[in-house]
C-alpha positions as CSV (number, residue, x, y, z in Angstrom):
1,M,0.0,0.0,0.0
2,G,1.7,3.1,-1.2
3,G,5.2,1.7,-1.1
4,V,4.8,0.6,2.5
5,R,4.6,-3.1,3.6
6,Y,3.0,-4.1,6.9
7,D,4.4,-7.0,8.8
8,V,3.5,-8.7,12.1
9,L,6.1,-8.4,14.9
10,H,5.8,-11.4,17.2
11,W,8.7,-11.0,19.6
12,G,8.3,-7.5,21.0
13,K,10.3,-8.2,24.2
14,R,13.4,-8.9,22.1
15,R,13.1,-5.2,21.1
16,D,12.5,-4.0,24.7
17,L,8.8,-3.5,24.0
18,P,6.5,-4.4,26.9
19,Q,4.9,-7.6,25.4
20,N,5.3,-10.3,22.8
21,G,2.6,-10.2,20.2
22,G,0.1,-7.6,19.1
23,Y,2.4,-5.4,17.0
24,V,2.4,-4.3,13.4
25,V,5.5,-2.9,11.7
26,A,5.5,-0.5,8.7
27,V,8.4,-1.0,6.4
28,D,9.4,1.2,3.4
29,V,9.5,-1.2,0.5
30,A,12.2,0.6,-1.5
31,S,14.7,1.0,1.3
32,G,13.7,-1.8,3.7
33,R,13.8,0.7,6.5
34,E,11.4,0.3,9.3
35,L,9.1,3.3,9.6
36,W,7.2,2.6,12.8
37,V,5.9,0.0,15.2
38,Q,2.3,0.1,16.4
39,R,0.8,-1.9,19.3
40,I,-2.7,-3.1,18.2
41,Y,-3.8,-4.5,21.6
42,E,-2.4,-4.6,25.1
43,L,-1.7,-7.7,27.1
44,G,-2.1,-7.6,30.9
45,Y,0.6,-10.0,32.2
46,D,-0.2,-11.7,35.6
47,A,3.0,-11.7,37.6
48,A,2.0,-15.0,39.3
49,M,2.0,-16.8,35.9
50,E,4.8,-17.5,33.5
51,S,4.8,-14.7,30.9
52,D,5.3,-16.9,27.9
53,V,2.0,-18.7,28.4
54,Q,0.3,-15.3,28.5
55,D,1.7,-14.1,25.1
56,R,-1.0,-13.7,22.5
57,F,0.0,-13.3,18.9
58,I,-1.6,-11.9,15.8
59,S,-2.8,-14.9,13.8
60,S,-3.9,-13.1,10.6
61,M,-3.7,-9.7,9.0
62,S,-5.2,-8.7,5.6
63,K,-6.1,-5.5,3.8
64,T,-9.8,-4.7,3.9
65,F,-11.6,-5.3,0.6
66,F,-12.4,-1.6,0.0
67,G,-10.1,0.9,1.5
68,S,-6.6,0.8,3.0
69,K,-7.3,-0.5,6.5
70,L,-6.0,-3.7,8.0
71,D,-8.2,-6.4,9.4
72,I,-6.3,-8.1,12.2
73,E,-7.2,-11.2,14.3
74,D,-5.3,-12.6,17.3
75,E,-5.0,-16.1,18.5
76,A,-8.0,-15.8,20.8
77,G,-10.2,-14.7,17.9
78,N,-10.3,-11.0,18.9
79,R,-10.6,-8.8,15.8
80,F,-9.3,-5.3,15.2
81,L,-9.6,-2.8,12.3
82,F,-6.4,-0.7,12.0
83,D,-6.0,2.3,9.8
84,P,-2.2,2.8,9.1
85,A,-2.8,6.3,7.8
86,T,-4.1,7.6,11.1
87,R,-3.0,4.7,13.3
88,A,-6.6,4.4,14.7
89,I,-7.5,1.0,16.1
90,E,-11.1,-0.2,16.4
91,A,-12.1,-3.4,18.2
92,R,-14.6,-5.5,16.1
């Protein structure tokens, strides 16, 4: 979409982000340079449980049929509509 590719970032903690899963990365197609990282949903980690069993990853992401938004679904079946132009996130 407009020279930008959108990828799913699974291992956010490796990048010093607060959680694993739930991130979309925008990449400039021509240069391969990362433009930004956006968290789509927040995970609330329970300190009494191992964090890796609480990770929840994006399982699918596709462009909407009409328009330039991304339809995102996580492993639990939660769905989100994400507009990369405004970075607005809507739970579905």
